[in-house]
C-alpha positions as CSV (number, residue, x, y, z in Angstrom):
1,M,43.7,-9.0,6.0
2,K,42.1,-5.8,7.4
3,A,38.4,-5.5,8.0
4,F,35.9,-3.3,9.8
5,V,34.7,-5.3,12.8
6,F,31.6,-4.8,15.0
7,H,32.3,-5.4,18.7
8,G,29.0,-4.4,20.2
9,A,26.8,-1.3,20.4
10,G,29.0,1.7,19.9
11,Q,32.2,-0.4,19.4
12,S,34.0,-1.1,16.2
13,A,37.5,-1.1,14.7
14,W,39.5,-1.5,11.4
15,E,41.7,-4.4,12.4
16,D,43.4,-7.6,11.4
17,V,41.2,-10.7,10.8
18,P,41.8,-14.0,9.2
19,D,41.6,-14.1,5.4
20,P,38.4,-15.7,4.1
21,A,38.6,-19.0,2.1
22,V,36.2,-21.1,0.1
23,K,34.2,-23.3,2.5
24,E,31.5,-24.7,0.3
25,P,31.6,-25.6,-3.4
26,T,29.2,-22.8,-4.2
27,D,31.4,-20.1,-2.6
28,A,33.5,-17.4,-4.2
29,V,36.1,-15.2,-2.6
30,V,36.2,-11.6,-3.9
31,R,39.0,-9.1,-3.5
32,V,37.2,-5.9,-2.6
33,D,37.9,-2.8,-4.7
34,S,35.0,-0.5,-3.7
35,V,32.5,-0.6,-0.8
36,T,30.0,1.8,0.7
37,I,28.4,2.3,4.0
38,C,24.6,1.8,4.5
39,G,22.2,3.4,7.0
40,T,21.6,-0.2,8.1
41,D,25.3,-0.4,9.2
42,L,24.7,2.6,11.5
43,H,21.6,0.9,12.9
44,I,23.9,-2.1,13.7
45,L,26.4,0.1,15.4
46,K,23.7,1.5,17.6
47,G,22.6,-2.0,18.6
48,D,19.3,-1.9,16.7
49,V,20.0,-5.2,14.9
50,P,20.7,-7.7,17.8
51,E,21.3,-10.6,15.4
52,V,24.7,-9.2,14.5
53,R,27.2,-10.8,16.9
54,P,30.3,-9.1,18.2
55,G,33.3,-10.0,16.0
56,T,31.3,-9.8,12.7
57,V,32.8,-7.9,9.8
58,L,30.3,-5.4,8.6
59,G,29.1,-4.4,5.1
60,H,26.9,-5.9,2.5
61,E,27.8,-4.0,-0.7
62,A,30.9,-4.3,-2.8
63,V,32.6,-4.3,-6.2
64,G,35.6,-6.4,-6.6
65,E,37.5,-9.2,-8.5
66,I,36.9,-12.9,-8.1
67,V,40.1,-14.5,-6.8
68,E,38.8,-18.0,-6.0
69,V,35.7,-20.1,-6.6
70,G,34.3,-23.4,-5.4
71,G,34.0,-26.4,-7.6
72,D,30.2,-25.9,-8.2
73,V,30.4,-22.2,-9.3
74,R,29.6,-21.9,-13.0
75,T,28.8,-18.2,-13.9
76,V,32.0,-16.5,-12.7
77,R,35.6,-17.3,-12.6
78,P,38.9,-15.8,-11.1
79,G,39.6,-12.5,-12.7
80,D,36.0,-11.5,-13.3
81,R,35.0,-8.1,-12.0
82,V,31.7,-8.4,-10.2
83,L,29.1,-6.6,-8.1
84,V,28.5,-8.3,-4.7
85,S,24.8,-8.1,-4.0
86,C,23.5,-7.2,-0.5
87,I,21.3,-10.3,-0.8
88,T,22.5,-13.9,-1.1
89,A,20.3,-16.5,-2.8
90,C,20.5,-20.2,-2.6
91,G,18.2,-20.5,-5.7
92,R,16.5,-23.7,-4.5
93,C,14.1,-22.9,-1.7
94,D,10.5,-21.9,-2.3
95,Y,11.2,-18.2,-1.8
96,C,14.1,-18.2,-4.2
97,R,12.0,-20.0,-6.8
98,Q,9.5,-17.1,-6.6
99,G,12.3,-14.5,-6.9
100,A,11.9,-13.5,-3.2
101,Y,15.6,-13.9,-2.5
102,G,15.5,-11.6,0.5
103,Q,13.4,-14.3,2.3
104,C,15.7,-17.2,1.2
105,R,15.4,-20.2,3.6
106,G,18.4,-22.1,2.2
107,G,21.1,-20.2,3.9
108,G,20.8,-16.9,2.0
109,G,18.9,-13.7,2.4
110,W,20.6,-10.7,4.1
111,I,23.5,-12.6,5.6
112,L,26.6,-10.5,4.6
113,G,27.6,-8.2,7.5
114,H,24.6,-9.6,9.4
115,L,24.9,-13.3,10.1
116,I,28.3,-13.8,8.5
117,D,31.3,-11.7,7.8
118,G,30.6,-8.9,5.3
119,T,32.2,-6.8,2.6
120,Q,33.9,-3.9,4.5
121,A,37.2,-5.7,4.2
122,E,40.0,-6.4,1.8
123,Y,38.5,-9.8,0.9
124,V,35.0,-11.3,1.3
125,R,33.6,-14.8,1.0
126,V,30.3,-14.9,-0.9
127,P,28.1,-17.9,-0.6
128,Y,26.0,-19.1,-3.5
129,A,28.1,-17.0,-5.9
130,D,26.2,-18.0,-9.1
131,L,23.1,-16.0,-7.9
132,S,24.8,-13.6,-5.5
133,V,27.3,-11.7,-7.7
134,H,26.8,-10.0,-11.0
135,A,29.4,-9.6,-13.7
136,L,29.9,-5.9,-14.5
137,P,30.1,-4.1,-17.8
138,A,33.7,-3.2,-18.6
139,A,33.2,0.6,-18.7
140,M,31.1,0.9,-15.5
141,D,32.9,2.8,-12.8
142,S,33.1,1.0,-9.4
143,A,31.7,4.0,-7.5
144,D,28.6,3.9,-9.7
145,A,28.3,0.1,-9.7
146,V,28.5,-0.3,-5.9
147,L,25.3,1.7,-5.6
148,M,23.5,-1.1,-7.4
149,A,24.3,-3.5,-4.6
150,D,21.6,-2.2,-2.2
151,I,20.2,1.4,-2.4
152,F,18.9,1.4,-5.9
153,P,17.2,-2.1,-5.8
154,T,16.0,-1.4,-2.3
155,S,14.4,1.9,-3.1
156,Y,13.0,0.6,-6.4
157,E,11.6,-2.7,-5.1
158,V,10.6,-1.9,-1.6
159,G,9.6,1.7,-2.2
160,V,8.5,2.3,-5.8
161,L,7.2,-1.2,-6.8
162,N,5.7,-2.1,-3.4
163,G,4.1,1.3,-3.4
164,H,2.6,0.7,-6.9
165,V,3.6,4.1,-8.2
166,R,1.7,4.8,-11.4
167,P,1.5,7.5,-14.0
168,G,-0.2,10.6,-12.7
169,D,0.3,9.8,-9.0
170,T,1.3,12.1,-6.2
171,V,4.3,10.5,-4.5
172,V,5.7,11.6,-1.2
173,V,9.2,10.4,-0.1
174,V,9.8,11.0,3.6
175,G,13.6,11.0,4.1
176,A,15.9,12.4,1.5
177,G,19.0,10.4,2.4
178,P,20.5,8.0,-0.2
179,I,17.5,5.6,-0.2
180,G,15.0,8.4,-0.4
181,L,16.9,10.0,-3.3
182,A,17.2,6.7,-5.1
183,A,13.4,6.3,-4.6
184,I,12.8,9.7,-6.2
185,S,15.0,8.8,-9.1
186,T,13.3,5.5,-9.8
187,A,9.8,6.8,-9.1
188,R,10.3,9.2,-12.0
189,L,10.5,6.2,-14.3
190,F,6.7,5.8,-13.9
191,S,5.8,9.4,-14.7
192,P,4.0,10.5,-11.5
193,E,2.3,13.9,-11.6
194,R,4.5,15.1,-8.8
195,I,7.0,14.0,-6.2
196,V,7.3,15.7,-2.9
197,A,10.4,15.2,-0.7
198,V,10.4,15.6,3.1
199,D,13.5,15.9,5.3
200,L,15.0,17.9,8.1
201,V,18.2,18.9,6.3
202,P,18.2,21.7,3.7
203,A,21.1,20.2,1.7
204,R,19.2,16.9,1.3
205,L,16.1,18.7,0.2
206,E,18.2,20.6,-2.4
207,A,19.6,17.3,-3.6
208,A,16.1,16.0,-3.8
209,R,15.1,18.9,-6.1
210,E,18.2,18.2,-8.3
211,L,17.2,14.6,-8.6
212,G,13.6,15.3,-9.7
213,A,11.4,16.2,-6.7
214,D,8.8,18.8,-7.7
215,A,8.3,20.1,-4.2
216,V,10.2,19.8,-0.9
217,A,9.1,20.3,2.7
218,D,10.8,20.6,6.0
219,A,9.6,17.8,8.2
220,R,9.2,20.2,11.1
221,E,6.8,22.5,9.2
222,A,3.6,20.5,8.7
223,P,4.4,18.7,5.4
224,E,1.0,17.0,5.5
225,Q,-0.6,20.5,5.0
226,L,1.5,21.0,1.8
227,V,0.5,17.6,0.5
228,A,-3.1,18.3,1.3
229,D,-2.9,21.7,-0.5
230,L,-1.4,20.0,-3.6
231,T,-4.0,17.3,-3.8
232,D,-7.2,19.1,-2.9
233,G,-7.2,17.7,0.5
234,L,-7.0,14.0,-0.6
235,G,-3.4,13.2,0.3
236,A,-0.7,11.3,-1.7
237,D,-1.3,8.2,-3.7
238,V,2.0,6.7,-2.5
239,V,4.0,7.6,0.5
240,I,7.5,6.1,0.9
241,E,9.0,5.9,4.3
242,A,12.8,6.1,4.0
243,V,14.0,7.1,7.5
244,G,13.2,4.3,10.0
245,V,11.9,6.2,13.1
246,P,8.4,6.1,14.6
247,E,7.7,9.8,13.8
248,S,8.4,9.4,10.1
249,F,6.2,6.3,9.8
250,E,3.4,8.0,11.6
251,L,3.8,11.1,9.4
252,C,3.5,8.9,6.3
253,T,0.2,7.4,7.5
254,R,-1.2,11.0,7.9
255,M,-0.3,12.0,4.4
256,V,-1.7,9.0,2.4
257,R,-5.1,9.3,0.7
258,P,-8.0,6.8,0.9
259,G,-7.0,3.8,-1.1
260,G,-3.4,4.8,-1.2
261,H,-0.2,3.0,-0.4
262,V,2.4,3.5,2.4
263,A,5.6,1.7,1.5
264,N,8.0,1.4,4.4
265,V,11.6,1.1,3.5
266,G,13.3,2.4,6.6
267,V,15.0,0.1,9.2
268,H,13.1,0.5,12.4
269,G,14.7,0.0,15.8
270,K,11.8,1.1,17.9
271,P,8.0,0.4,17.8
272,A,5.8,2.8,15.9
273,T,2.1,3.5,16.6
274,L,-0.3,2.4,14.0
275,H,-3.4,4.7,14.4
276,L,-6.0,2.2,13.3
277,E,-8.7,4.5,14.8
278,D,-8.0,6.8,11.9
279,L,-6.8,4.3,9.2
280,W,-9.3,1.5,9.4
281,I,-11.8,3.3,7.2
282,K,-9.4,4.5,4.5
283,N,-8.7,1.3,2.6
284,I,-4.9,2.0,2.6
285,T,-2.2,-0.6,2.0
286,I,0.9,-0.7,4.2
287,T,3.9,-2.7,2.9
288,T,7.2,-3.6,4.5
289,G,10.0,-5.4,2.9
290,L,13.6,-6.6,2.7
291,V,14.9,-6.1,-0.8
292,D,15.0,-9.2,-3.1
293,T,17.4,-7.8,-5.6
294,H,15.5,-9.4,-8.5
295,S,15.8,-6.0,-10.3
296,T,19.6,-5.8,-10.0
297,P,20.3,-6.9,-13.6
298,T,17.9,-4.4,-15.0
299,L,19.2,-1.6,-12.8
300,L,22.8,-2.4,-13.8
301,R,21.9,-2.1,-17.5
302,M,20.1,1.2,-16.9
303,A,23.1,2.6,-14.9
304,A,25.5,1.5,-17.5
305,A,23.4,3.3,-20.1
306,G,23.5,6.5,-18.0
307,R,19.7,6.3,-17.1
308,L,20.2,6.5,-13.3
309,P,22.0,9.4,-11.5
310,T,24.4,7.2,-9.6
311,S,27.5,9.4,-9.4
312,R,25.4,12.4,-8.2
313,L,24.7,10.5,-4.9
314,V,28.4,10.0,-4.1
315,T,29.6,12.9,-2.0
316,H,32.7,11.5,-0.3
317,T,35.4,9.0,-1.3
318,F,38.1,7.5,0.9
319,P,40.8,4.8,0.7
320,L,39.6,1.5,2.2
321,D,41.9,1.9,5.2
322,R,40.1,5.1,6.3
323,M,37.0,3.2,7.2
324,E,36.6,4.7,10.6
325,E,36.9,8.2,9.3
326,A,34.3,7.4,6.6
327,Y,31.9,6.1,9.2
328,D,32.2,9.3,11.2
329,V,31.5,11.4,8.1
330,F,28.5,9.3,7.1
331,A,27.1,9.2,10.6
332,R,27.2,13.0,10.9
333,A,25.5,13.6,7.5
334,A,23.6,16.6,8.8
335,D,27.0,18.4,9.4
336,T,29.1,16.9,6.6
337,G,26.6,16.9,3.8
338,A,27.3,13.2,3.2
339,L,25.0,11.2,1.0
340,K,26.8,8.1,-0.2
341,V,30.4,7.5,1.0
342,V,32.4,5.2,-1.2
343,L,35.7,3.6,-0.1
344,G,38.4,2.1,-2.3
345,G,38.9,2.4,-6.0
346,E,40.2,0.8,-9.1
347,R,43.4,-1.1,-8.5
348,Y,43.9,-2.3,-12.1
349,D,42.9,-1.6,-15.7
350,V,39.3,-2.6,-16.2
351,V,38.9,-5.6,-18.5
352,A,35.9,-6.8,-20.4
353,V,33.9,-9.5,-18.5
354,G,31.3,-11.8,-20.0
355,T,29.0,-14.3,-18.3
356,T,29.5,-18.0,-19.0
């Protein structure tokens, strides 16, 4: 089959690799119909995630059809149309029993496109299939569904829920890329008083307005002053970091009010300075996190009901075999206007799927 393979920092190719096969009785093999590219994939290509070994197929999000299952798989069967989650869960370790699937110690967690071959391929092997794939509603479009594999649960769990967004809050989202925009969309579910989006790219700030931001600010033009003006000098109740660079994290800590929350979502490849000389007295909470995807079933239902603006985040589509072009477009988002890039598409008539 063909797959997008990482060969070291700055090196990758769409090339021939061996077909995956069931290795364990809990595995499933999925024929990939739609995939997307994540900002984390760009971090991998830059060399920011050293655990990814050369020769690894990238990608951790997909929609496809089950073609083979191991003997212990009970919830899906060949022919089922499924969402492949970015997080794999063994279901047995202490973390999984708490719903903290991202910290799975039984061979799961974030492994696809990280520790094992991932989804940016024609086929993918998914370990622990019973808890790691989700049957899809018949009418749900693949381009909408694939956004439920990572960006929506990540922004919702690691940003909105970890940040404890509440009615009446002032919420600032630093970074109006796909994760930041999904954070704006899901923060609105909690009726904050206002949401402020901060970014460097005018097109992304406009997208933030369209998706519910009440105010926007250029990151180069003292956004902390805007937040101070809007809050009588107090600062934001919740600041969500959705970039992953030191400057954006440090900006977040300057905009949070005493007793507020900074929820870091961005993937950081370099150290950031924690200014405890200013923060120690402010009673703030800083959270980090890898998504657990415990919210995926709920978000899928909401997306199927049209309650989440999934299709508005997809700006570019490509056939699967134009992976290298899609990466180029996504990596140059400031020039191309890319938000989410989706590859592939339906190869067959959608059929109703039920869980067993």
